TORDO-415112 format. One record per residue: residue number from 1; residue in three letters; x, y, z of N, C-alpha, C in turn. Coordinates in steps of 0.2 Angstrom, whole numbers, plus 5000, padded with zeros to 4 digits. Layout:
// TORDO-415112
@k: NUM, r: ALA, n_c1: X, n_c2: Y, n_c3: Z, ca_c1: X, ca_c2: Y, ca_c3: Z, c_c1: X, c_c2: Y, c_c3: Z
...
//
This chain:
// TORDO-415112
@k: 1, r: UNK, n_c1: 5026, n_c2: 5294, n_c3: 5233, ca_c1: 5032, ca_c2: 5289, ca_c3: 5235, c_c1: 5037, c_c2: 5290, c_c3: 5229
@k: 2, r: UNK, n_c1: 5036, n_c2: 5290, n_c3: 5223, ca_c1: 5041, ca_c2: 5290, ca_c3: 5218, c_c1: 5045, c_c2: 5297, c_c3: 5218
@k: 3, r: UNK, n_c1: 5041, n_c2: 5302, n_c3: 5220, ca_c1: 5045, ca_c2: 5309, ca_c3: 5221, c_c1: 5050, c_c2: 5308, c_c3: 5226
@k: 4, r: UNK, n_c1: 5048, n_c2: 5305, n_c3: 5232, ca_c1: 5053, ca_c2: 5304, ca_c3: 5237, c_c1: 5059, c_c2: 5300, c_c3: 5236
@k: 5, r: UNK, n_c1: 5057, n_c2: 5294, n_c3: 5232, ca_c1: 5062, ca_c2: 5289, ca_c3: 5230, c_c1: 5067, c_c2: 5293, c_c3: 5225
@k: 6, r: UNK, n_c1: 5065, n_c2: 5297, n_c3: 5221, ca_c1: 5070, ca_c2: 5301, ca_c3: 5216, c_c1: 5074, c_c2: 5305, c_c3: 5220
@k: 7, r: UNK, n_c1: 5073, n_c2: 5307, n_c3: 5226, ca_c1: 5077, ca_c2: 5311, ca_c3: 5230, c_c1: 5083, c_c2: 5307, c_c3: 5233
@k: 8, r: UNK, n_c1: 5083, n_c2: 5301, n_c3: 5232, ca_c1: 5089, ca_c2: 5296, ca_c3: 5234, c_c1: 5090, c_c2: 5298, c_c3: 5242
@k: 9, r: UNK, n_c1: 5085, n_c2: 5298, n_c3: 5246, ca_c1: 5086, ca_c2: 5299, ca_c3: 5253, c_c1: 5089, c_c2: 5293, c_c3: 5256
@k: 10, r: UNK, n_c1: 5092, n_c2: 5294, n_c3: 5262, ca_c1: 5094, ca_c2: 5288, ca_c3: 5266, c_c1: 5093, c_c2: 5289, c_c3: 5273
@k: 11, r: UNK, n_c1: 5094, n_c2: 5284, n_c3: 5277, ca_c1: 5093, ca_c2: 5285, ca_c3: 5284, c_c1: 5097, c_c2: 5291, c_c3: 5287
@k: 12, r: UNK, n_c1: 5094, n_c2: 5295, n_c3: 5290, ca_c1: 5098, ca_c2: 5301, ca_c3: 5293, c_c1: 5097, c_c2: 5307, c_c3: 5288
@k: 13, r: UNK, n_c1: 5092, n_c2: 5306, n_c3: 5283, ca_c1: 5091, ca_c2: 5312, ca_c3: 5278, c_c1: 5084, c_c2: 5314, c_c3: 5279
@k: 14, r: UNK, n_c1: 5082, n_c2: 5318, n_c3: 5275, ca_c1: 5075, ca_c2: 5321, ca_c3: 5275, c_c1: 5073, c_c2: 5322, c_c3: 5268
@k: 15, r: UNK, n_c1: 5067, n_c2: 5320, n_c3: 5266, ca_c1: 5064, ca_c2: 5321, ca_c3: 5259, c_c1: 5059, c_c2: 5327, c_c3: 5260
@k: 16, r: UNK, n_c1: 5057, n_c2: 5330, n_c3: 5254, ca_c1: 5052, ca_c2: 5335, ca_c3: 5255, c_c1: 5048, c_c2: 5335, c_c3: 5248
@k: 17, r: UNK, n_c1: 5042, n_c2: 5338, n_c3: 5249, ca_c1: 5038, ca_c2: 5339, ca_c3: 5243, c_c1: 5034, c_c2: 5345, c_c3: 5244
@k: 18, r: UNK, n_c1: 5032, n_c2: 5348, n_c3: 5239, ca_c1: 5028, ca_c2: 5354, ca_c3: 5240, c_c1: 5021, c_c2: 5352, c_c3: 5238
@k: 19, r: UNK, n_c1: 5017, n_c2: 5355, n_c3: 5242, ca_c1: 5009, ca_c2: 5353, ca_c3: 5241, c_c1: 5006, c_c2: 5360, c_c3: 5242
@k: 20, r: UNK, n_c1: 5003, n_c2: 5363, n_c3: 5237, ca_c1: 5000, ca_c2: 5369, ca_c3: 5237, c_c1: 5005, c_c2: 5374, c_c3: 5239
@k: 21, r: UNK, n_c1: 5004, n_c2: 5378, n_c3: 5244, ca_c1: 5009, ca_c2: 5383, ca_c3: 5247, c_c1: 5012, c_c2: 5381, c_c3: 5253
@k: 22, r: UNK, n_c1: 5013, n_c2: 5374, n_c3: 5254, ca_c1: 5016, ca_c2: 5371, ca_c3: 5259, c_c1: 5021, c_c2: 5366, c_c3: 5257
@k: 23, r: UNK, n_c1: 5026, n_c2: 5365, n_c3: 5262, ca_c1: 5031, ca_c2: 5359, ca_c3: 5261, c_c1: 5029, c_c2: 5354, c_c3: 5266
@k: 24, r: UNK, n_c1: 5030, n_c2: 5348, n_c3: 5264, ca_c1: 5030, ca_c2: 5342, ca_c3: 5268, c_c1: 5036, c_c2: 5339, c_c3: 5269
@k: 25, r: UNK, n_c1: 5039, n_c2: 5338, n_c3: 5275, ca_c1: 5046, ca_c2: 5335, ca_c3: 5276, c_c1: 5045, c_c2: 5328, c_c3: 5278
@k: 26, r: UNK, n_c1: 5049, n_c2: 5323, n_c3: 5276, ca_c1: 5049, ca_c2: 5316, ca_c3: 5278, c_c1: 5055, c_c2: 5315, c_c3: 5281
@k: 27, r: UNK, n_c1: 5056, n_c2: 5314, n_c3: 5287, ca_c1: 5062, ca_c2: 5312, ca_c3: 5290, c_c1: 5063, c_c2: 5304, c_c3: 5290
@k: 28, r: UNK, n_c1: 5069, n_c2: 5302, n_c3: 5287, ca_c1: 5071, ca_c2: 5295, ca_c3: 5287, c_c1: 5075, c_c2: 5294, c_c3: 5293
@k: 29, r: UNK, n_c1: 5071, n_c2: 5291, n_c3: 5298, ca_c1: 5075, ca_c2: 5290, ca_c3: 5305, c_c1: 5076, c_c2: 5283, c_c3: 5306
@k: 30, r: UNK, n_c1: 5074, n_c2: 5278, n_c3: 5302, ca_c1: 5075, ca_c2: 5271, ca_c3: 5303, c_c1: 5075, c_c2: 5267, c_c3: 5296
@k: 31, r: UNK, n_c1: 5079, n_c2: 5262, n_c3: 5295, ca_c1: 5079, ca_c2: 5259, ca_c3: 5289, c_c1: 5073, c_c2: 5255, c_c3: 5287
@k: 32, r: UNK, n_c1: 5070, n_c2: 5252, n_c3: 5292, ca_c1: 5064, ca_c2: 5248, ca_c3: 5291, c_c1: 5059, c_c2: 5250, c_c3: 5296
@k: 33, r: UNK, n_c1: 5053, n_c2: 5250, n_c3: 5294, ca_c1: 5047, ca_c2: 5253, ca_c3: 5298, c_c1: 5046, c_c2: 5251, c_c3: 5305
@k: 34, r: UNK, n_c1: 5048, n_c2: 5244, n_c3: 5306, ca_c1: 5047, ca_c2: 5242, ca_c3: 5313, c_c1: 5054, c_c2: 5242, c_c3: 5317
@k: 35, r: UNK, n_c1: 5059, n_c2: 5245, n_c3: 5314, ca_c1: 5065, ca_c2: 5246, ca_c3: 5319, c_c1: 5064, c_c2: 5252, c_c3: 5323
@k: 36, r: UNK, n_c1: 5068, n_c2: 5253, n_c3: 5328, ca_c1: 5068, ca_c2: 5258, ca_c3: 5333, c_c1: 5073, c_c2: 5263, c_c3: 5331
@k: 37, r: UNK, n_c1: 5071, n_c2: 5270, n_c3: 5331, ca_c1: 5076, ca_c2: 5275, ca_c3: 5329, c_c1: 5081, c_c2: 5276, c_c3: 5334
@k: 38, r: UNK, n_c1: 5086, n_c2: 5279, n_c3: 5332, ca_c1: 5092, ca_c2: 5281, ca_c3: 5337, c_c1: 5092, c_c2: 5288, c_c3: 5337
@k: 39, r: UNK, n_c1: 5093, n_c2: 5291, n_c3: 5343, ca_c1: 5093, ca_c2: 5298, ca_c3: 5344, c_c1: 5098, c_c2: 5302, c_c3: 5339
@k: 40, r: UNK, n_c1: 5104, n_c2: 5299, n_c3: 5338, ca_c1: 5109, ca_c2: 5302, ca_c3: 5333, c_c1: 5106, c_c2: 5302, c_c3: 5326
@k: 41, r: UNK, n_c1: 5103, n_c2: 5297, n_c3: 5324, ca_c1: 5100, ca_c2: 5297, ca_c3: 5317, c_c1: 5094, c_c2: 5303, c_c3: 5317
@k: 42, r: UNK, n_c1: 5090, n_c2: 5303, n_c3: 5322, ca_c1: 5085, ca_c2: 5308, ca_c3: 5323, c_c1: 5088, c_c2: 5315, c_c3: 5322
@k: 43, r: UNK, n_c1: 5094, n_c2: 5316, n_c3: 5326, ca_c1: 5097, ca_c2: 5323, ca_c3: 5326, c_c1: 5100, c_c2: 5324, c_c3: 5319
@k: 44, r: UNK, n_c1: 5102, n_c2: 5319, n_c3: 5315, ca_c1: 5105, ca_c2: 5321, ca_c3: 5309, c_c1: 5099, c_c2: 5322, c_c3: 5304
@k: 45, r: UNK, n_c1: 5094, n_c2: 5319, n_c3: 5304, ca_c1: 5088, ca_c2: 5320, ca_c3: 5300, c_c1: 5085, c_c2: 5327, c_c3: 5302
@k: 46, r: UNK, n_c1: 5085, n_c2: 5329, n_c3: 5308, ca_c1: 5082, ca_c2: 5336, ca_c3: 5310, c_c1: 5087, c_c2: 5341, c_c3: 5307
@k: 47, r: UNK, n_c1: 5093, n_c2: 5340, n_c3: 5307, ca_c1: 5098, ca_c2: 5345, ca_c3: 5304, c_c1: 5097, c_c2: 5346, c_c3: 5297
@k: 48, r: UNK, n_c1: 5096, n_c2: 5340, n_c3: 5293, ca_c1: 5095, ca_c2: 5341, ca_c3: 5286, c_c1: 5088, c_c2: 5344, c_c3: 5285
@k: 49, r: UNK, n_c1: 5083, n_c2: 5343, n_c3: 5289, ca_c1: 5077, ca_c2: 5346, ca_c3: 5288, c_c1: 5077, c_c2: 5354, c_c3: 5290
@k: 50, r: UNK, n_c1: 5081, n_c2: 5355, n_c3: 5295, ca_c1: 5083, ca_c2: 5362, ca_c3: 5296, c_c1: 5085, c_c2: 5366, c_c3: 5290
@k: 51, r: UNK, n_c1: 5090, n_c2: 5363, n_c3: 5287, ca_c1: 5093, ca_c2: 5366, ca_c3: 5281, c_c1: 5088, c_c2: 5367, c_c3: 5275
@k: 52, r: UNK, n_c1: 5083, n_c2: 5362, n_c3: 5274, ca_c1: 5078, ca_c2: 5363, ca_c3: 5270, c_c1: 5073, c_c2: 5368, c_c3: 5271
@k: 53, r: UNK, n_c1: 5071, n_c2: 5369, n_c3: 5278, ca_c1: 5067, ca_c2: 5374, ca_c3: 5280, c_c1: 5070, c_c2: 5381, c_c3: 5279
@k: 54, r: UNK, n_c1: 5076, n_c2: 5382, n_c3: 5280, ca_c1: 5079, ca_c2: 5388, ca_c3: 5279, c_c1: 5080, c_c2: 5390, c_c3: 5272
@k: 55, r: UNK, n_c1: 5081, n_c2: 5385, n_c3: 5268, ca_c1: 5082, ca_c2: 5385, ca_c3: 5260, c_c1: 5075, c_c2: 5387, c_c3: 5257
@k: 56, r: UNK, n_c1: 5069, n_c2: 5384, n_c3: 5260, ca_c1: 5063, ca_c2: 5386, ca_c3: 5258, c_c1: 5060, c_c2: 5392, c_c3: 5261
@k: 57, r: UNK, n_c1: 5063, n_c2: 5395, n_c3: 5265, ca_c1: 5060, ca_c2: 5401, ca_c3: 5268, c_c1: 5054, c_c2: 5400, c_c3: 5273
@k: 58, r: UNK, n_c1: 5054, n_c2: 5394, n_c3: 5276, ca_c1: 5048, ca_c2: 5393, ca_c3: 5280, c_c1: 5049, c_c2: 5396, c_c3: 5287
@k: 59, r: UNK, n_c1: 5044, n_c2: 5399, n_c3: 5289, ca_c1: 5044, ca_c2: 5403, ca_c3: 5296, c_c1: 5040, c_c2: 5400, c_c3: 5301
@k: 60, r: UNK, n_c1: 5035, n_c2: 5395, n_c3: 5299, ca_c1: 5031, ca_c2: 5391, ca_c3: 5304, c_c1: 5032, c_c2: 5384, c_c3: 5303
@k: 61, r: UNK, n_c1: 5032, n_c2: 5380, n_c3: 5308, ca_c1: 5033, ca_c2: 5373, ca_c3: 5307, c_c1: 5029, c_c2: 5369, c_c3: 5312
@k: 62, r: UNK, n_c1: 5025, n_c2: 5364, n_c3: 5310, ca_c1: 5021, ca_c2: 5360, ca_c3: 5314, c_c1: 5024, c_c2: 5353, c_c3: 5313
@k: 63, r: UNK, n_c1: 5024, n_c2: 5349, n_c3: 5319, ca_c1: 5026, ca_c2: 5342, ca_c3: 5319, c_c1: 5023, c_c2: 5338, c_c3: 5325
@k: 64, r: UNK, n_c1: 5023, n_c2: 5332, n_c3: 5324, ca_c1: 5020, ca_c2: 5327, ca_c3: 5329, c_c1: 5026, c_c2: 5326, c_c3: 5334
@k: 65, r: UNK, n_c1: 5025, n_c2: 5322, n_c3: 5339, ca_c1: 5030, ca_c2: 5320, ca_c3: 5344, c_c1: 5034, c_c2: 5315, c_c3: 5341
@k: 66, r: UNK, n_c1: 5039, n_c2: 5316, n_c3: 5337, ca_c1: 5043, ca_c2: 5312, ca_c3: 5333, c_c1: 5046, c_c2: 5306, c_c3: 5337
@k: 67, r: UNK, n_c1: 5045, n_c2: 5300, n_c3: 5335, ca_c1: 5048, ca_c2: 5294, ca_c3: 5338, c_c1: 5045, c_c2: 5293, c_c3: 5345
@k: 68, r: UNK, n_c1: 5040, n_c2: 5296, n_c3: 5348, ca_c1: 5038, ca_c2: 5295, ca_c3: 5355, c_c1: 5032, c_c2: 5291, c_c3: 5355
@k: 69, r: UNK, n_c1: 5029, n_c2: 5289, n_c3: 5350, ca_c1: 5023, ca_c2: 5284, ca_c3: 5351, c_c1: 5026, c_c2: 5277, c_c3: 5351
@k: 70, r: UNK, n_c1: 5025, n_c2: 5273, n_c3: 5346, ca_c1: 5027, ca_c2: 5266, ca_c3: 5346, c_c1: 5034, c_c2: 5265, c_c3: 5346
@k: 71, r: UNK, n_c1: 5038, n_c2: 5270, n_c3: 5344, ca_c1: 5045, ca_c2: 5270, ca_c3: 5344, c_c1: 5048, c_c2: 5271, c_c3: 5351
@k: 72, r: UNK, n_c1: 5044, n_c2: 5274, n_c3: 5356, ca_c1: 5046, ca_c2: 5274, ca_c3: 5363, c_c1: 5052, c_c2: 5279, c_c3: 5365
@k: 73, r: UNK, n_c1: 5053, n_c2: 5284, n_c3: 5361, ca_c1: 5059, ca_c2: 5288, ca_c3: 5363, c_c1: 5056, c_c2: 5293, c_c3: 5368
@k: 74, r: UNK, n_c1: 5060, n_c2: 5296, n_c3: 5372, ca_c1: 5058, ca_c2: 5300, ca_c3: 5377, c_c1: 5057, c_c2: 5307, c_c3: 5374
@k: 75, r: UNK, n_c1: 5051, n_c2: 5310, n_c3: 5375, ca_c1: 5049, ca_c2: 5317, ca_c3: 5372, c_c1: 5054, c_c2: 5322, c_c3: 5375
@k: 76, r: UNK, n_c1: 5056, n_c2: 5322, n_c3: 5381, ca_c1: 5060, ca_c2: 5327, ca_c3: 5384, c_c1: 5067, c_c2: 5327, c_c3: 5379
@k: 77, r: UNK, n_c1: 5069, n_c2: 5322, n_c3: 5378, ca_c1: 5076, ca_c2: 5321, ca_c3: 5374, c_c1: 5074, c_c2: 5323, c_c3: 5367
@k: 78, r: UNK, n_c1: 5069, n_c2: 5321, n_c3: 5364, ca_c1: 5067, ca_c2: 5323, ca_c3: 5357, c_c1: 5066, c_c2: 5330, c_c3: 5356
@k: 79, r: UNK, n_c1: 5062, n_c2: 5333, n_c3: 5361, ca_c1: 5061, ca_c2: 5340, ca_c3: 5361, c_c1: 5067, c_c2: 5344, c_c3: 5361
@k: 80, r: UNK, n_c1: 5072, n_c2: 5342, n_c3: 5365, ca_c1: 5078, ca_c2: 5346, ca_c3: 5365, c_c1: 5082, c_c2: 5346, c_c3: 5359
@k: 81, r: UNK, n_c1: 5081, n_c2: 5340, n_c3: 5355, ca_c1: 5084, ca_c2: 5340, ca_c3: 5348, c_c1: 5081, c_c2: 5345, c_c3: 5343
@k: 82, r: UNK, n_c1: 5074, n_c2: 5345, n_c3: 5344, ca_c1: 5070, ca_c2: 5350, ca_c3: 5340, c_c1: 5072, c_c2: 5357, c_c3: 5341
@k: 83, r: UNK, n_c1: 5072, n_c2: 5359, n_c3: 5347, ca_c1: 5073, ca_c2: 5366, ca_c3: 5349, c_c1: 5081, c_c2: 5368, c_c3: 5347
@k: 84, r: UNK, n_c1: 5085, n_c2: 5363, n_c3: 5348, ca_c1: 5092, ca_c2: 5365, ca_c3: 5347, c_c1: 5094, c_c2: 5367, c_c3: 5339
//
């Protein structure tokens, strides 16, 4: 947690940390854990993550259905953001 806090991330950003030969990305899509994320903030976080992925030379990426569980975002809309 301290490593991510030192990156001074904010909502709409993306923190990262390296673990072994992998990177883990943390999307900041809502200010408080029990808030609902907005699609524009998710789009911004994904764009920041995309830049980090390119910078780190990542060729494969796995992720869950972001915001589609308890946050109730529509997977079809989120999937379009991810693919774009």
